[in-house]
BAZA-841368 format. One record per residue (C-alpha): x, y, z; residue in three letters. Coordinates in steps of 0.05 Angstrom, whole numbers, plus 5000, padded with zeros to 4 digits. Each point is the difference from the previous one (the first is absolute). Layout:
<rs>
XYZALA...
</rs>
This chain:
<rs>
425640158610MET496250165061LEU504350595017LYS498950284932PHE492249915005LEU499850365065ILE503850614975LYS495849954936PHE493550095044SER502850555040VAL501250434935TYR493249814973LYS496650255066LYS503850684995ASP497650094930ILE492849805013LEU499550465060GLN501350594951ASN506950185032ARG502150164928TYR493050154964PRO501950264932MET506349554990LYS495549415028ARG494750164947LEU504850044939LEU503949345026ILE493749645011LEU497150144933LEU506349804964SER500249365033LEU492749834985LEU501250164926LEU506149575004SER496049415024PHE494150164954GLY504549944939VAL505949555022GLN495749465037SER499049724928GLN505349684948GLN502650674969LEU498850144925ILE506050154954PRO501350744992LEU498949914924ASN492649795007GLU497150004930LYS504549454970PRO498949595063TYR492150084991LEU500149884928ASP504249345012SER494949755053LEU494250154950GLN503349604945SER500949435047VAL492750015015ILE497650064927LYS505049464975SER499049234995ASN505249885054GLY499749565063ALA494850125053ASN505650125051THR502850594962ALA492950284988LYS498349945075ALA506550345020ASN498850574953ALA492950095022SER502050035074PHE505450514989LEU495150444959LEU495049945058SER505750215044ASN501750634956TYR493050274997TYR497849865069ARG500850735022ASN498750294934ILE493749644976ASP497149555047SER495149684953LEU505349834950LEU504349735053SER494349545025LYS498749784927LYS507149794990TYR500049665065LEU494549584984GLU502249884930ASN506449695029GLY496249565045LYS496849674936THR506849744982PHE501749655065ILE496749344981LYS502349595060GLY507350315005ASP501450085073ASP506150494988PHE495050454961LEU494749925053SER504850255050ALA501850634955LYS492550134991TYR499150055077ASN506350435002PHE497650514945TYR492850005027GLU503050245066ALA503850534960GLN493450224972TYR496550065068ASN506050285040LEU497650744994ASP492549815000ARG498949475054ASN506549825042LYS495949445037GLY499049644934LYS507050154973ALA503149695065ALA495849364989ILE502149944931SER507450135018TYR499949455050GLN496949534949LYS505250144950ALA506049915051ILE496949315018LYS499849824930GLN506650244976PHE503449655058SER498549344970LYS505350184942PHE507050025013LYS503050464948ASN502050714990GLU494050304970GLU495749685058SER504750285053ASP500150724974LEU492349984993PHE499549785071GLN504750565018ALA495550514968ALA493749725027ALA502950025072TRP502050744992TYR493050164971SER496649645055TYR504050415051GLY497250614966VAL493149775006THR501149925074GLN503750685008LYS493750365027ASP497949415047LYS507149775026GLU504150664989GLY506750044962TYR504049615049PRO496149394975PHE501450204928LEU507550105014VAL500049305037LYS496849694939THR504950314951ILE505949785041LEU497749315017GLU495549774946LYS501650374934SER507250184998ILE502549275023PRO496149744937LEU502550494952ALA507249965029LYS500649274976LYS501450374927TYR504350545025GLU500150414934ASN492649984991SER496350664987ARG494749805054ASN505650025054LEU501950704979GLY492650205000PHE499049755071LEU506350355023TYR496850654972THR493149915029GLN503249865068LEU504550674992ALA493450364990VAL497249795063ILE506450185040LEU499850684966THR493050095024TYR502549855072ASN506150484997ALA504749454996GLU503850334942PHE506549655004LYS497149315003LYS495850164943SER506050274963GLU503249325014ASP494449584969TYR499850474941ASN507349884988THR498749225003LYS494650084947ALA504450414957LEU505549485003GLN495349524969ILE496150424952LEU505450464970GLU504149394981LYS494949554974HIS493750424985TYR502850674979PRO493550254965ASN494749705049SER494250355031PRO502749665065GLU506250414993LEU496650624981PHE495750025064PHE506249845042THR503250604971TYR493750395020LEU499749715068ASN507150215011LEU498950704976ALA493950045048ASN503749765058ASN505150514993PHE494650564988CYS497249835071TYR506950105029GLN500450684960ALA506449714964LYS498350304932GLY506749844964ASP499649255018GLU492450014978ALA501750324934LYS505449524979LYS494749405002PHE494450434972LEU504350124940ASP501249244992LYS492249865005ALA499250564947GLU504849664953THR495949385005LEU493050284989ILE502250564947GLU499349554940PRO493249785020HIS495350605005PRO493949574993ASP501349595060SER495150005061SER506050085047VAL502150684978ASN495150305054ALA504249675054PHE506350314970TYR497050735002TYR497949855069TYR507049855022GLY502550604963LYS494550435038THR502949795067LEU507150184976TYR497750714981TYR496750065068ILE506249755035THR504050544965ARG494650515015GLN499450144925LYS492450095007ASN498550394931PRO504149454964GLU495749445031ALA493450294971LEU501149784926PRO502649335024VAL493549895041ILE495750184938GLU503849454959LYS499149495056GLY492650175002ILE499449914924TYR502649295009TYR496549825060ALA493250184968LYS501949654935LYS501049325037PHE494550115051ASN505150075057GLN495150395041ASN503949965070LEU506350254964LEU496550564970ALA497250215066GLN507150015025MET502150454948PHE493950465014TYR502350015075PHE506950174983ASN497850524955LYS495750295055TYR506150015047ASP504350364951ILE494850514978LEU498950195074ARG507550075011LYS499850464939LEU493950375035LYS495549854937ARG494649865055TYR494050004958ASN503149474951ASP502549605058ALA493150005031LYS496949784932ASN504649444996VAL498849715068LEU492550044993GLU500649624934ASP504049475044VAL494549965052LEU494849934946THR503449494963GLU500649575064LYS505649524978SER503950315057LEU494750175044ALA497349315010LEU505349905050ASP497650385063LEU506950225024ASN501350284931ASN493250344999ARG501850315069LYS506550264976THR496550324939ILE494950335041TYR505150295047LYS503950264939GLN493650334973LEU498950345064SER506750305008SER499950204928LEU493450385008HIS503150305063GLU505750244960GLU495550294946MET495850395054GLY494249564990ASN498549925074THR492649704989LYS502649484950GLN506249855046ALA495349845057LEU495749554959ILE505749574976TRP502750045073GLU493549695028GLN500349474948LYS507049845018TYR498150015072SER494049544993LYS504249514959LEU505950045048ASN495149875060ASP497349384967SER506949724986LEU502650175070ASN493749935048THR503449555046GLU506550425005ASN495850635007VAL495949675059LYS506249815035LEU502950714996GLU493350305025ILE500049505057ASN506750205017LYS498350754998ILE493849855037GLU503449635056SER505350575007LYS494550515006PHE495949575049ASN506749965042ALA501150715000ALA492850135014GLU500049575058LYS506050335027GLU497050674995ARG493849745033LYS504449685059ILE503750655008ALA493150405000THR497049525050LEU506250035046ASN499250744998SER492649985018GLU501349485052LYS504950445034LYS495250584999GLN494249625026LYS504549735058GLU501450685020LEU492350204999GLU498049365036VAL504950165057ASN496050645010LYS493649705002LYS496749645059ASN498949215005SER492550134984TYR501350274932LEU505449494986TRP494849455016GLY494350314957LEU504950094937SER501949285010LEU492849784999PHE498450444936LEU505949704964LEU497849295017LEU492850174977VAL503050334934LEU504549394988SER493849545006LEU496250394952LEU505749984949ILE500849255007PHE492749914993LEU499950434934TYR506149644976ILE496549335009ILE493550234969PHE503950274937ARG504049354993LYS493349585004ASN496650464952LYS506049914946LYS499949245015ILE492750004984SER500350384937GLU505749594975GLN495949395012LYS494250294959ILE504450194944ASN502749324998ASP493049704996ILE498050484945LYS506449864961GLN498749235008LYS492750114979GLU502350444939GLU505149464977LEU494849465010SER495150364955LEU505750174951THR501849274997LYS492949794991ALA499150494944ILE506349834962LEU499349245008ASP492550094975GLY502150404945GLU505649494977GLU495049435005ARG494950374959GLU505750164948ARG501749245000GLU492849804994ARG498550524942ILE506449804965ALA499049285003ARG492450094977ASP502550434943LEU505549534980HIS496549315009ASP493250224991GLY498450554948LEU507349974972GLY498949224989GLY493350124970MET502150564951LEU506049584978ALA495349424986GLY495550444958VAL506150264960LYS502749304989ILE492949754977ASN499550634950PHE506849854976SER498549274988THR493350174966TRP502850524957SER505549594977ALA495449534964SER494350494986HIS502950684980LEU504650274952ASP505350495033PRO499950494941GLU492550034990LYS498349995074ASP505350485028ALA495450375045GLU498549345036PHE507549895011TYR501250705024ARG494549905051ILE503149335017LEU506850395014GLY496150485044GLN497549395043LEU507349735004ASP502550695025ASN494150045044SER502449315034VAL507150235005SER497850655034GLU495549635047LEU505749545024ARG504450615004HIS494850315049VAL500149335037ALA507749975009ARG500050735024ASN494949855054LEU504149415028MET507050004966PRO501949234983GLU507450175000SER499250185075LEU496849365016LEU504449544957ASN506950355003PHE500150485058GLY500450725015LEU506450224965GLU498049684933THR492650285007ALA502650725008LEU505149954947ASN494149784954ASP496150615027LEU505750444979CYS500249714933GLU492750064991PHE500250775013TYR506350114961SER499450314927ARG504350424955LYS499450635036ASP500049705070MET506049695026ASP499349575065ILE506449785034ASP498249465052PHE505049825051GLN499049385045ALA504449885062ILE500149385044SER492449844993ILE498349365031GLU495349534966LYS496949715062ASN495850615022LEU492949875019PRO495550054939ILE495650535035ASN506250465010ILE502149904931GLN493350184975LEU499950645041ASN507150214978ILE498049864927TYR493850445006ARG504150555032ILE505050024942VAL494549944948GLN496550635030GLU506850345004LEU501649854926LEU492750164981ALA500450735033ASN506950154970ALA497749814930ILE493250325002LYS501450665036HIS507650165000ALA500749964924GLU507249715013ALA504849724947SER504249615048SER498249615064ILE504749655050LEU497049475041LEU503649665054GLN497649435045CYS504649725055SER499449545062GLN504249975063SER497549475044GLU493050205024LYS500050694967ASP498350134927PHE501750674964PHE496850304940ILE502750624966THR497250304936ILE502750614965GLU497650344940ASP502550594958ASN492650264993GLY496950685013LYS498849895072GLY494050215039PHE497850465057GLU497549655062SER493150345000ASN498949864923ARG502249335015GLU495049845051GLN494450244960LYS501649624935THR502849375025LYS497049955072SER497049294988MET506649714973GLY503950285058LEU495149795047HIS500149274977ASN507450054998LEU500750255069LYS494949465022ASN504649444977ARG506250355027VAL496650055071ASP497549294996TYR507549774990LEU501750485060LYS504250404953GLY502150734985ASN499650424936MET503650644982GLU498150414939ILE505050534970SER497550384937SER502450634966ASP500450244925SER505849494988GLN496149395017GLY497149615056THR503149495050THR496149545045ILE503649565049ASN496049455036ILE502449575059GLU495749375018LEU500049505058ASN499449314970ILE500849615064ASP492649774995GLY498850065077ASP
</rs>
């Protein structure tokens, strides 16, 4: 096991270091898709009867257990197609639990499924709850749910712990539980997923072995299952990556036989992606284009955005090989604009590089330079430490060579001076020595003077910085105290008084007025009620109660929900945020995020915002990206100088750094804060 994980890590390192850049991108994206779809319980290929039967169960007068199971399965089906409908079915299933511990464990499992692509931290917690609850039951269904939960938990930890942790979880946790029931489709599914990881790490023979194990179970016992369909596709992809087209075609045809009777199935897009890889392997680029269009149709139909972007990227690659440069450029720019692929910085870097080289082939030197600069900037940010190391090495070599050159020069001068000195008398020698001593003394004194001057300037700057931080702290603390006082006065004082007036009016009107005859009075009473609600909303905005009561992560989530609307999608991701942060730091982080969201919504005219907040010990990171119209730095300073000034004050107060990147495709702001509190 240890030997396998060590070899696994070596392959992964090679791929991530871009030794195989194009192949790395295609395999990496295929793997992401595999986890995105197959980290859930798979849906039958004939989806409509399956969905109709689940709907019938919910509408029937059957047992609560059957209705709960049907609701959970529907939630799982819609989780990547319609998140609102998925959430509705999940909560509907919860109403049927009624003290049933096994159903409660299932709820935690399917809640984790719902959060898997939205909040991996929440999903991981729910998976662990489900595992603990299922472990109390000793039966086949419980063991298979535990196996699935352990596998999906490993998926949630993949970004943090790496693929070796996921492989170890599958081999030591999931497979032993499923192997108790040797002919279970769950065991075949786990073998297939392990094979996908091995393919990603170029362990093609081992991948084939595990896929073969899956086939032995699935072909015999589940001949029309979605697990068998994906096993065929994974084998075809594995052979495509080895450029073994004949072997790939054999399994691709088997997958086609399974999916052909079901043209309305959501997994058609995956079949067409496998077929695209096959045509690329065979270098049949023109034949691949209509296959890609079919794949795009299905991917868009079922909101499989990342898969659609992969089709577009393959389309770009083929168009470029066919020298249809303008079409290829348009496709790649669409991929970048849509951002499903570009959210991953390594993918975005690859896309920038492709656009640069494409424009260079087209003869657009200026555009090629622009994209090359974007690539270089992003590459520098991803490889800063490596770049610094290389620079230091080069600088060391240069300094060594320079020293050798200086030594050689000095030795030559020394010999020349020795010849000259020998010709001079002792008086001139003594005078020269005296002048040299005087000059050395002057240089020494000058060096001491410069050193003392630098030390003094540094001390003055340190004092100024401390004074500025103290002033900023006083201003921010005073601002928060005043916000709290005003919020308390509005809520408890004026709010209470208005609420009392409203209650008295309501009580009096109930016994003295007729709702039909005195409709105007009741309209005014409604306005008073709305005013009370608005006043309390203002009070909560001044000092958010959720921050004080539930902590920073909940408050930020509430803030995102407050700003969200039909034409504005805000995706909030919280990673490892501790709950024991000092309240003044939580308040400052909350205000920073509040200002960032307000600016993005007010000025950027964006339809999608990604907000990520993460903590690593004493460092706190904030990243916000929008797809708005961007801004020019000069105009930004004029229109939003006060907002940026307040934002910079809070960042400086927390000894942080802020970087802003904006163009016509959107704006990205990265903030790093020191929350040590010293």
